[in-house]
N, C-alpha and C positions, 0 to 999 in steps of 0.2 A: 504494500500499500504506499502511496505517496506520503511525504512528510505532512502535507496539508490534511490528508485523510486520517493521520494519527493525532492530529492537534485536538485537544479538548475544546468544547464550545461553551463560552461563557453565556449564561442565561441572563438577559436583562431584567431589571425590576418590572414587575407588572405582567410578566409572562409565565404561563404555566405549561409544563409539559407533562403528559401521561403516556404511558406505554401499556397497551392492552394486546396480549398476544404479540404479533409482529406489526401492529399499527401504532405509530407515533402520532400524537395529537399535540399541536402546539397552539395555545390560545393567548392573544394579546389584545392590546388596544385597537389594533388594526384589522382584527379578525380572527380567523381560525384556519389552520392547515393540517391535513392528514396525509401521512405517508406510509405506505406499506413497505416493510423492509424484507429483504430475502431471508429464507430460513437460516438459523444458525447464528444470525447477528445478535450481538449482546449490547444492550443499552444500559448504561448506569447514569444515574443522576445523584450528585452528592455536592452539598455546599455551593449550589448555584453554578455548577459546572456539569455539562453533558458529555459522556464519553461513549463513543460507539466502537465495537471491536468486531471484526469478522473472524470466522472460525479458523482460517489458515491463510498463509500468504500466496497460495497457489491458484 
Protein backbone atom coordinates (compact mmCIF):
# COMPACT_ATOMS: atom_id res chain seq x y z
CA UNK A 1 0.00 0.00 0.00
CA UNK A 2 1.23 3.47 -0.72
CA UNK A 3 2.39 5.68 2.12
CA UNK A 4 -0.73 7.81 1.73
CA UNK A 5 -2.83 4.68 2.14
CA UNK A 6 -1.07 3.94 5.43
CA UNK A 7 -1.61 7.42 6.87
CA UNK A 8 -4.14 7.75 9.71
CA UNK A 9 -7.10 10.05 9.02
CA UNK A 10 -7.82 12.83 11.53
CA UNK A 11 -11.54 13.14 12.24
CA UNK A 12 -12.66 16.79 12.41
CA UNK A 13 -14.82 18.03 15.27
CA UNK A 14 -18.53 17.62 14.53
CA UNK A 15 -17.99 14.54 12.33
CA UNK A 16 -19.08 11.07 13.42
CA UNK A 17 -17.98 7.81 11.85
CA UNK A 18 -19.71 4.46 12.30
CA UNK A 19 -18.72 1.06 10.94
CA UNK A 20 -21.39 -1.62 10.49
CA UNK A 21 -20.14 -4.82 8.86
CA UNK A 22 -18.18 -3.46 5.87
CA UNK A 23 -20.12 -0.20 5.51
CA UNK A 24 -18.49 2.98 6.82
CA UNK A 25 -20.84 5.92 7.41
CA UNK A 26 -19.50 9.45 7.87
CA UNK A 27 -21.90 12.15 9.11
CA UNK A 28 -21.05 15.81 9.43
CA UNK A 29 -22.42 19.33 9.02
CA UNK A 30 -22.35 19.05 5.21
CA UNK A 31 -24.20 15.74 4.97
CA UNK A 32 -23.68 12.00 5.07
CA UNK A 33 -21.48 9.60 3.09
CA UNK A 34 -21.61 5.79 3.03
CA UNK A 35 -18.88 3.59 1.56
CA UNK A 36 -18.73 -0.19 1.39
CA UNK A 37 -15.26 -1.62 1.98
CA UNK A 38 -13.84 -4.86 0.57
CA UNK A 39 -13.91 -8.00 2.70
CA UNK A 40 -11.09 -8.25 5.21
CA UNK A 41 -10.52 -4.51 5.62
CA UNK A 42 -10.01 -3.51 9.26
CA UNK A 43 -11.27 -0.11 10.40
CA UNK A 44 -10.39 1.26 13.82
CA UNK A 45 -11.32 4.58 15.37
CA UNK A 46 -9.41 5.84 18.39
CA UNK A 47 -8.91 9.30 19.92
CA UNK A 48 -10.27 11.17 16.89
CA UNK A 49 -8.16 9.22 14.38
CA UNK A 50 -9.38 6.67 11.82
CA UNK A 51 -7.06 3.88 10.68
CA UNK A 52 -7.82 1.47 7.83
CA UNK A 53 -5.79 -1.70 7.23
CA UNK A 54 -6.06 -4.26 4.48
CA UNK A 55 -5.41 -7.96 5.12
CA UNK A 56 -2.21 -8.26 3.04
CA UNK A 57 0.16 -6.32 0.81
CA UNK A 58 -0.41 -8.56 -2.23
